[in-house]
C-alpha positions as CSV (number, residue, x, y, z in Angstrom):
1,M,5.0,-6.4,17.8
2,T,4.5,-9.7,16.0
3,Y,5.8,-9.8,12.6
4,R,3.1,-10.7,9.9
5,G,4.1,-10.4,6.4
6,R,2.3,-11.6,3.0
7,F,2.7,-12.1,-0.7
8,A,-0.2,-10.9,-2.9
9,P,-0.1,-12.4,-6.4
10,S,-2.6,-11.5,-9.0
11,P,-4.0,-14.6,-10.9
12,T,-3.7,-13.3,-14.5
13,G,-1.3,-16.1,-15.4
14,P,1.1,-18.6,-13.8
15,L,3.9,-17.4,-11.3
16,H,6.9,-16.2,-13.2
17,F,10.5,-15.2,-12.2
18,G,9.5,-11.8,-11.2
19,S,6.8,-12.9,-9.1
20,L,9.0,-15.6,-7.3
21,V,11.7,-12.9,-6.5
22,S,9.0,-10.8,-4.6
23,A,7.5,-13.8,-2.8
24,L,11.1,-14.9,-2.0
25,A,11.8,-11.8,-0.3
26,S,8.6,-11.4,1.5
27,W,9.1,-15.1,2.5
28,L,12.6,-14.6,4.0
29,D,11.9,-11.3,5.7
30,A,9.0,-13.1,7.7
31,R,11.3,-16.1,8.5
32,A,14.3,-13.6,9.6
33,H,11.7,-11.9,11.9
34,G,10.4,-15.2,13.2
35,G,7.1,-14.2,12.0
36,A,4.1,-15.4,9.9
37,W,3.8,-15.4,6.1
38,L,0.4,-15.1,4.5
39,V,-0.7,-15.5,0.8
40,R,-3.4,-13.4,-0.4
41,I,-5.1,-13.9,-4.2
42,E,-5.7,-10.5,-5.5
43,D,-8.6,-11.8,-7.9
44,I,-10.8,-8.7,-7.7
45,D,-10.2,-7.6,-11.4
46,G,-12.5,-9.9,-13.0
47,P,-11.5,-9.1,-16.7
48,R,-7.8,-9.9,-15.9
49,T,-8.3,-12.9,-13.9
50,V,-7.3,-16.2,-15.7
51,A,-9.3,-19.4,-14.7
52,G,-7.3,-21.7,-12.8
53,A,-4.4,-19.2,-12.3
54,A,-4.5,-19.0,-8.5
55,E,-4.6,-22.6,-7.9
56,D,-1.7,-23.0,-10.2
57,I,0.2,-20.1,-8.5
58,L,-0.6,-21.9,-4.9
59,A,0.6,-24.9,-6.1
60,T,4.1,-23.7,-7.4
61,L,4.5,-21.9,-4.1
62,E,4.3,-25.1,-2.5
63,R,6.5,-26.7,-5.0
64,F,9.4,-24.2,-4.3
65,G,8.9,-24.7,-0.5
66,M,7.2,-21.5,0.4
67,H,4.4,-22.5,2.8
68,A,2.0,-20.2,4.2
69,D,1.1,-20.0,7.9
70,E,-2.6,-19.7,7.3
71,P,-5.1,-20.6,4.6
72,P,-5.0,-18.0,1.7
73,V,-7.6,-15.1,1.4
74,W,-9.0,-14.6,-1.7
75,Q,-10.2,-10.7,-2.4
76,S,-13.3,-12.1,-4.3
77,R,-14.8,-13.5,-1.4
78,R,-14.2,-9.8,0.5
79,L,-16.3,-7.4,-1.6
80,A,-18.7,-6.7,1.7
81,R,-15.5,-5.5,3.5
82,Y,-14.6,-3.2,0.5
83,Q,-18.0,-1.6,0.6
84,E,-18.0,-1.3,4.6
85,A,-14.8,0.8,4.2
86,L,-16.3,3.1,1.4
87,N,-19.2,3.6,3.9
88,Q,-16.8,4.4,6.6
89,L,-15.4,7.3,4.4
90,N,-18.4,8.4,3.0
91,A,-19.7,9.1,6.7
92,A,-16.6,11.5,7.1
93,D,-17.9,14.6,5.2
94,G,-16.1,15.5,2.3
95,L,-13.6,12.7,1.9
96,I,-15.1,10.8,-1.0
97,Y,-17.0,12.0,-4.1
98,P,-18.7,10.6,-7.2
99,C,-17.1,11.0,-10.3
100,G,-18.4,11.2,-13.8
101,C,-15.1,11.8,-16.0
102,T,-14.2,9.0,-18.5
103,R,-10.5,8.6,-19.2
104,K,-10.5,10.3,-22.2
105,E,-12.0,13.5,-20.6
106,I,-9.1,13.2,-18.1
107,A,-6.6,12.8,-20.4
108,D,-7.9,15.7,-22.4
109,S,-7.7,17.9,-19.5
110,L,-4.1,17.0,-18.8
111,L,-2.9,17.6,-22.3
112,S,-0.6,20.5,-21.1
113,A,0.1,19.5,-17.6
114,H,3.3,17.6,-16.5
115,A,1.6,14.6,-15.1
116,R,4.0,11.6,-13.8
117,N,4.7,8.7,-16.2
118,T,3.4,6.6,-13.7
119,T,0.2,8.0,-12.6
120,L,-2.2,10.0,-14.5
121,A,-3.0,12.9,-12.3
122,Y,-6.6,13.8,-11.8
123,P,-7.5,17.5,-12.1
124,G,-10.3,17.3,-9.6
125,T,-13.0,18.0,-12.0
126,C,-15.9,16.5,-10.2
127,R,-14.8,17.8,-6.8
128,S,-17.7,20.7,-6.6
129,G,-20.3,18.2,-8.2
130,L,-21.0,16.0,-11.4
131,H,-22.2,19.1,-13.5
132,G,-24.9,17.0,-15.0
133,K,-22.8,13.9,-15.8
134,P,-23.9,10.8,-14.5
135,A,-21.7,9.2,-11.5
136,R,-19.1,6.5,-12.8
137,A,-16.8,6.1,-10.1
138,W,-15.9,7.0,-6.4
139,R,-12.8,9.0,-5.6
140,L,-11.0,10.0,-2.3
141,R,-10.3,13.4,-1.9
142,V,-6.8,14.1,-1.1
143,P,-5.5,17.3,0.9
144,D,-4.0,20.5,-0.5
145,G,-0.7,22.2,0.6
146,D,1.7,20.5,2.9
147,A,-0.9,17.8,4.1
148,A,-0.7,16.6,0.7
149,V,3.2,15.4,1.2
150,I,3.5,11.8,2.3
151,T,6.9,10.8,3.2
152,F,8.1,7.3,4.5
153,E,11.1,5.5,5.0
154,D,11.6,2.1,2.7
155,R,13.7,-0.6,4.1
156,W,15.3,-1.1,0.7
157,Q,15.1,2.4,-1.2
158,G,15.3,5.0,1.7
159,K,13.5,7.9,2.2
160,Q,10.6,8.7,-0.2
161,T,8.1,11.5,-0.6
162,Q,5.3,12.1,-2.9
163,N,2.9,15.1,-3.3
164,L,-0.6,13.4,-3.6
165,A,-2.2,16.6,-4.8
166,T,0.4,17.6,-7.7
167,E,1.6,14.1,-8.5
168,V,-1.8,12.0,-8.1
169,G,-4.8,13.8,-7.9
170,D,-7.9,12.5,-6.2
171,F,-7.9,8.7,-6.6
172,V,-10.4,6.1,-7.4
173,L,-11.7,3.7,-4.8
174,K,-14.3,2.1,-6.8
175,R,-14.2,2.1,-10.7
176,A,-16.5,2.9,-13.4
177,D,-17.0,-0.5,-14.2
178,D,-18.2,-1.4,-10.8
179,Q,-14.7,-3.2,-9.7
180,W,-13.0,-2.4,-6.5
181,A,-9.8,-0.3,-6.8
182,Y,-6.7,-1.9,-5.7
183,Q,-5.7,0.9,-3.6
184,L,-8.8,0.6,-1.1
185,A,-8.8,-3.4,-1.3
186,V,-5.2,-3.8,-0.4
187,V,-5.4,-1.3,2.3
188,V,-8.5,-3.0,4.1
189,D,-7.0,-6.5,3.3
190,D,-3.7,-5.5,5.1
191,A,-5.4,-4.1,7.9
192,D,-7.6,-7.0,8.8
193,A,-4.8,-9.4,8.5
194,D,-2.9,-7.3,10.9
195,I,0.0,-7.2,8.4
196,T,3.0,-5.3,10.0
197,H,5.5,-5.5,7.0
198,I,5.0,-5.3,3.5
199,V,7.6,-6.5,1.1
200,R,6.8,-6.1,-2.5
201,G,8.4,-5.1,-6.0
202,A,9.4,-1.6,-6.5
203,D,6.9,-0.9,-9.4
204,L,4.3,-0.6,-6.6
205,M,6.3,2.0,-4.8
206,D,4.3,4.8,-6.7
207,S,1.1,3.4,-4.9
208,T,2.6,3.5,-1.3
209,A,1.5,7.1,-0.5
210,R,-1.7,6.9,-1.7
211,Q,-2.0,3.6,0.5
212,I,-0.7,5.6,3.6
213,Y,-3.3,8.4,3.4
214,L,-6.0,5.8,3.0
215,Q,-4.8,4.3,6.0
216,R,-5.1,7.7,8.0
217,C,-8.4,8.3,6.4
218,L,-9.6,5.0,7.7
219,G,-7.8,5.1,11.2
220,I,-5.7,2.1,10.9
221,P,-1.9,1.3,11.3
222,T,0.6,1.8,8.7
223,P,2.8,-1.3,8.0
224,E,6.7,-1.0,7.4
225,Y,7.5,-1.0,3.6
226,L,10.2,-2.5,1.5
227,H,10.3,-2.5,-2.1
228,V,12.7,-4.7,-4.1
229,P,14.0,-4.3,-7.4
230,V,11.9,-5.6,-10.1
231,V,13.2,-7.9,-12.6
232,T,13.3,-6.6,-16.1
233,N,13.4,-8.4,-19.5
234,D,16.3,-8.1,-22.0
235,R,14.5,-4.8,-23.4
236,G,14.6,-3.2,-20.0
237,E,10.8,-3.7,-19.3
238,K,9.5,-5.1,-15.8
239,L,9.0,-8.8,-16.7
240,S,5.3,-9.5,-16.5
241,K,2.7,-11.9,-18.1
242,Q,1.8,-9.3,-20.6
243,N,5.2,-9.0,-22.1
244,G,6.1,-12.9,-22.5
245,A,7.4,-13.7,-18.9
246,T,7.2,-17.6,-19.1
247,A,5.9,-20.0,-16.4
248,L,8.6,-21.3,-13.6
249,D,10.4,-24.6,-14.5
250,N,9.3,-26.8,-11.5
251,D,12.5,-29.3,-12.3
252,K,15.0,-26.5,-11.5
253,L,13.9,-25.4,-8.2
254,L,17.1,-24.9,-6.4
255,E,18.8,-23.3,-9.4
256,T,15.7,-20.9,-9.9
257,L,15.6,-19.7,-6.3
258,S,19.6,-19.2,-6.5
259,A,18.7,-17.1,-9.3
260,A,16.3,-15.2,-7.4
261,A,18.3,-14.6,-4.3
262,R,21.2,-13.4,-6.6
263,H,18.8,-10.7,-7.8
264,L,18.1,-9.6,-4.2
265,G,21.8,-9.6,-3.7
266,L,22.3,-12.7,-1.8
267,E,25.2,-15.1,-2.9
268,I,23.5,-18.2,-2.6
269,N,24.3,-21.1,-4.6
270,G,21.5,-24.0,-4.8
271,S,24.2,-26.6,-6.1
272,E,26.0,-26.7,-2.7
273,H,22.6,-27.2,-1.1
274,A,20.9,-30.5,-1.1
275,T,17.4,-29.7,-0.3
276,L,15.1,-26.6,0.0
277,E,15.4,-26.4,3.7
278,D,19.1,-26.2,3.2
279,F,18.7,-23.3,0.8
280,Y,16.1,-21.6,2.9
281,A,18.2,-22.0,6.1
282,A,21.2,-20.3,4.3
283,A,18.9,-17.7,2.3
284,T,17.4,-16.7,5.6
285,T,20.7,-16.1,7.5
286,A,21.9,-14.1,4.4
287,W,18.8,-12.1,4.0
288,A,19.0,-11.2,7.8
289,K,22.6,-10.1,7.4
290,R,21.9,-7.8,4.3
291,M,18.9,-6.3,6.2
292,G,20.5,-6.0,9.4
293,V,17.8,-8.2,11.3
294,S,18.6,-10.4,14.4
295,T,17.6,-13.8,12.8
296,Q,14.7,-15.6,14.6
297,H,14.1,-18.6,13.0
298,K,10.6,-19.7,13.0
């Protein structure tokens, strides 16, 4: 198996330190395996996309010395592929169905339920039909019983298990605003790019079971997963553009990369390395040792 990894930022603003940590982890894992590292711009959420942010992110990655092995892929140019995948699922009787529920209706039906903090579980209201409501979204029907339990081994976090039926419910593939859902787009994109290893932040761990189930429904391979600890602010919140994360300082490349490496448990002092190449050579070796990878520098 030829290793193929990726970094997939959303262009909602400039690259910040939390995103750099994820980028660095995915880059180091690809280089330690002697594999390819790709970049995908996840720009299908039109209302959240900021003009010029994607170009700024790509330029920042280049300045930090993380050069992709292939041209970047833009999700906004792949809408037809997502429709093909939805059509494939629709051809399998009973896998997907239209949903007419609003968020308020779903929330009201769950007032007495114990839903996950990270996911608003869907109670299956439209499984048996729209009952006179107009179709708003398309959902993937999840199985019941033991078949709903998805288990996978995360290379950083260890064994993970999620019951899709009780913890998530039937999930959206195409939203009410006609935007494609993250779950469908990322699964189709990774499959089309032959991605073998996914390295990303632990804030996306909750999505993994859904993506594995969707991969099975589409008949495509499941990559290996690794979720690194997220960076938090002084209030313990995930560092993000929404809570004030600032753009990276392009004048402190080695210092910033060293801080990102320390967050990943790698003791790499940028001041001891004269160039980015020196830093990455040391960081790749340290990553390989930490993750038990037989280093194959590319």
